[in-house]
N, C-alpha and C positions, 0 to 999 in steps of 0.2 A: 483712649476716649473715657470722659468721666463717667462713673457709674449712673444708671437712670434709676429714678425712684418710681414707685408704683403711681403716683398720681401722675407723673410726666407720660408715664404709658397710659394711662388712660386718657389722658388729654390729647394724646397723638391719636387714639383709636376714634375719639370722637371728632377729630379735624378729618380723619380719613371715613367718617360717617360707618363706620363698623360698630355692630351691636356686640358688646363685650359677653353678653349672655349666650351668645352662639358659639363662642370660640372657648379654647380650653384655658382656664385659669393662668396656667405657668406661661411664662414670657422669656423667650430667650434672647438677650440682648447680645449681639454679635460685635466682635472688634478683631481686626487684623492683628495676629501676634508678630513678633519680629521674625519668624522664619518663614512668613506667608508668601514667599516668591512663587510666581506661576512657573510651570515647568518643571519643577521638582518631583512631582507626583503623578504617577501614571495610574489609570483605573483600568481595570480588567473585567468584564462582564462574564459570570462563570454559570454554566447550565448547573442543576442540583448535583448532577453525579459527579463533575468536576470539584465542586464544592465540597462535597464530602472526601474526595480522594485528598484534598488538603487538609481537611480536619481531621482526617485518620493519619496524618502526619506523612503521606507520601508526597513526593515531588512532582512538580510539573516542569519539563524543560523545552526552552525555545531553541530550534535548531536551524541551522542555514549558515551557508558560507556568505562571504561579503557580496557576492554576486547573485545570490538567491533569495527570494521573499521569505521573511521567517514564517516558520510553523511553530504551533506550541504541541507539544507531545505529554500525553500521560503514559500509562505503562502500556495501554493497549490500544490507543486511538490517537489521530492526528488531526489537528484544528489549523485552518488557515486564520492569520490574524489580520484583520483589517481595521483601519481608525475610523469612529463613528464621529461627527461633530455633532454636539447638541447646541440648540440656541439658549438652553438655561446654563448660567454659571454653575458648574457643581463646587460646592464647598465643603473642605474635609474639616469637621468638627469633633475633635478627640472628646469621647465621654459624653457625646451627644445622645439624648433620650428621645425614644421614638412616642408618640400619642399613647400608645398601649403602656409603655413604662410608665408616663407621666401620670396616667390614670389609676394605676396598679399602687402609685405611692405618692398618695396626695399631700404628704408633708412638703413635698418639694414644688408644691404646686404655687409658686409665686413668680420671682424673678430669677432668672439662671443666667448668671453672665459667662458666656462663652467665647474662647480666642479661636479665631480661624487659624489653622495651621496650614493650609495651602488650597488652591483652587485648580481647578481644569476646565476647560471647554470641550474636551473630546473623551472619549474612551475606547479601549480596544475591545473588539466584537470578536468573538470566535465563530467559526462555523466548520463542521465537521468534513474534511475532506480525504480524497484518497491519499495513502501515503506515498511518496514520489521515490517509488523503489527502482526505477529504471537504471539509474547512476548506480546501485549496488551491483548489477549484473555487469554493468561497463567496466567498474573498478576492478571486479575479479577476473573480467576477460582480457585484461591488460597482460595477465601472467598466467594463462591455464597450466594447470599440472600434467606434466607428460609421462610421469611415472618415475620410479627410484633410479633408473639408469640415463636419464635424460640430462645431457651435458647442459642444455639450454637452463635448466633449473640453477645449476651450480653456478652458472655465469650470469644469472639474469640481474639487472640493475633496477627493475620494476619494484615498487614498494609493495609490501603483503601487510594483510590486515587483520588485527584481532577484531574481538568482539567490541571493545572500547573504541577502537579506531573508527568501526561502522558506524557506532552509537553517534560520533561527533561528525561524522561525514554525511550522513544518510537524513534525508527528512522523513523520519517515521519513529513511530514508538518502537521500543525494545521488542514487544511481541511481534508486531509487523514485520521487523527486520528478521527475527528468528524464524518466522514462519515462512518467509521468503526465501530465506537460505534454503529450508528444505524444500521448497517448490523448485528452486534451480538446481537441486541436487549438489550442493555444496558440502563439502567436508571439512572438517579441521585436520590438517597435518601439521605438528610440531607446534600447535598453539596457534596456528593461522588459518583463515578461512580461504579455500581454494576452491574453484571450480576444474573437474577434470576435463583436459582437452578431448574434443569429440572422439577423436581416433582411437585414443587411449581407451576412452570409455567402452566403446565398440569391442575394443580387443578383449576387455575384461568381460563384457557381456557374452562374449562369443565362447571364453574359455568355460563360462558357466552353463551356457546352453548346450554346448557340446557334451559337458559331463553329465547334465541332466540326461540327455538322450542316450548317451552310451550305458547308463546305469539303469535307465528305463526309469526314472521315479516319475509319479506323477506331478505335473506342474502345482496342484495344490500343497503337495508336501514335499519340498525340498530341504535335507537335512544341513542344517550350518556346520556342524562338527565334520562332517564327510567332505564338505566343500571345502574347508580349511585345509582338511589333511591331504586332499588330492590336489589342490591348487597352489598350496603355500609355498611350494618350490618355484611355481612360476613367475608369483606376483606377492607382493605384502599381504599378510592376512586381514590386516585392516581395510585394504583396497577389496578385497573378495567381499567381505562383509558389507563394505559401503554399497558395492554394486547390487548385493541381495537388498539389501535396504531400500535402493534407488528403483529397482525393477520389482519389488514384492512387498507384501505384508508380513513382518515378523510376528511369529505366535507360540505359544509353550504348549506341548501337548501333555495328556495326564500325567505321563511319565517324567515331566520336567524337561524334556529334551527341544531344544530349539529348532523349529521349523520355518520356512516361508513358502507362501502362497504367491506364485509369480503372477505379475499383472499382464495379462496377454494383451490388451490394447497398448500399453504403455512400450512393449517391447516389439510389437508390430510397427508403432510409431517412429520409434528409433531407428528400425531397419528401413523403413521408407526414407527417412531422411538422408540415411547413407546412401540410398540408391540415386536419390533427387539431386543431392548436393553437386553431384559430377556433370549434370546436364542443365542447360538453361530451361528447355523443356522436353516433356516426354511424352511419347504418343501413349495415351491412356491404356489402351488394351494391353499394350506390349507392358507397359509399366505395372498393371494389375496382376498381368502373368509371372513376370520375373519376381514382384513382391511377394506372392503367394509362395514361390518355390524357394525363396530366401529364408522364411521365418522357420522355427523350429517346428518340428513335426507335431501335430495335434493343434496347431494354432490356427485360427482363420483371420485373413485380412480383411478389414472393410473400409471404404473410404470416409466413414465417419470418424474413424480413428485418426485422421488427419487434420480435424479441425483447428482451425489456428495455425498449421503447420505448411499446407499446401492448398492450392486452387486449381479447380479443374476449370479449364477454356472450353465451354460448351459450344462457343460460336465457331471454333476453327475445324475443320475437316482434314484429317480425322481429328477428334476430340485430344486435347493435351492436358497435361498435370505439370505443374511447376512449385518450387519450393517459395513459399511467401510465409515468413515466421512472424507472429504478431509481436514477439518481444522485438524485433527489428525494427518496428514503427514508433513513430512519435508518441510520448507521453499525453502532450497536451491533446485536448478534444479537437479544436479548429485544425490542427497540423495534422492530427490522424485522419480526418475526413478528408484534409487536402490530397494526402499522401494516398490515400485508397482510391479517391476519384481521378487520381493521374495515373494509377493503375489500371483502373477499369473506369471507363464513364458512367455505365449503368450496372447496379447491383440490385440482386434479389435479396429480400430480408434474409433468407435461408444462408445467403452466400457471404452476406456483411457480418451477421451476428458474432461468429467467432472472433473477428477482428474488431469489434468494438465493444463487446461484453464487459471486459474489464474496466471501461471506462465509466461504467454505470455507479454513480453514487447510491449512497444508502437509500433502499427503497425506490430507485429509479429503474424505468424499464428501458429496454433497446428500443420500443417504439417512441418513448418520450425523446430519447435521444435522436433518432432518426427525425421525429417532428422538428427539431431545432437546428439541426445542422444539414439536412438533406429535403430535396423536393421529390414527392412522388408522382409518378405516371403510370400510365399501362402501355406495356408492350406486348403485343400477340395475346392479350387476355391475361399477361402476368403483371403483377405490380412490381413496379423497379424504382430504386432511388439513385437520383444524380445530384450534383452539387448545386448548393443554391446560389454559388458565386462562380465567375470565369475561373478556370484553372490555368495557371501561366505554364 
C-alpha cells in the first residue's frame, strides 16, 4: 500500500464527518505484512497473577493427553482453557503505541505506518478449575506396593511413575500433584511414587500400635529412633517411618529428638475400613462395638471419623453401615450426583456433604452445588435432596 500523506488523512476524516480536534493527532496507517496469515497466532487472556508469573520468568504448562481437554497449569494452580470468539477482528501490530504512550511522546504524533503481522477472531480464556487428580490415584493403584518380600512386585509388568512422569500425565500443577501424593499417603520407593497396598499398610500400622501399647508410650510422643530400632528387623526402616508420617505428625523436642504425635481419627478410620471392606453391610450397633474393641487402647471411635468413607443407613431395621469411599466416585460434578442418587434416592445435607465437598470450586459452597444439581423437599420435617433428572 502506498504511504498516505497528512492531507489525505485529513480529507478522509472530513469525508467521515469526524472532527480532527477531538482525536489524537497521531494517525496509524495500517497495511498487511507478508506474514499476516490468519491462524498463525494464538491469544491467551491472563489474569494479573499469571501475567506476573510469566514476567518473573516462570513457565505456564499446557497439560492433557489426546483424549483429554487441555488445561493450563502454573506452579500451583490449574485452569480450564476455552476458546472465546470475538465479533471484532484482533490485529497484531508490532511496536504499536497506546494513546498514553503517544501523549507522552508528542514528537511521534503525526503519521505512523504500521504493518499488521497477524490477526485473530478468537482468544483462549482461562478459568480456574479443580485439578484433575483422580487419575493420579488410579495410575498408582494399578500396582500397589505389597512390601519388600512381594513376588508380585518383582514380576509386575505395570509401569512405575516418577514425579516427571506424573507431571506429564496428570492435569494439575506441580504443587497440587505433590500435595495430593501426600493426601493419598504415597511414598517414593527407588525413585518411583507408590501407594501401599491396604493390607500391607495395616500390617505396618499394627506393628507400630502394638509397640506403642507394649512400651506404654503416650500417643502424643512416639519416638522415631526406638520405633526404627525395635521394628527395623521386621520391615524396612523407611516403611516404618512412612507409616508414622501417614498416621502421625512429626516434631522435634527441645533435646533434638524426633517424635510423632499419632492422629487418633486417622487410625480409627483405617481400622473401620479394614472391618467394613469384608462385608457388604454391617449391623451398625455391632460394628460400633467391634470397632471400639479393635482400636488401640486410649483411642475413642466416633462415627464422624468415617466421613467420606462409610455411610449409615438409618432407614433399615436394624440400622446398618457400609463402605462408600469418596475417592471411588466420579470426578465430574453431574456424574458424581448421578452416582450418589443411584445409591440413595434422597439425601440429607449432612449425609451428602462429605461426598460432594471436594467438588466445590474456589469460594463455592455445598449449598450452591446442591441448588444447581439437586432438588430439595421436606420429608418428615427434614430437608432432603433428590435428583433433578430421572436416574436410569
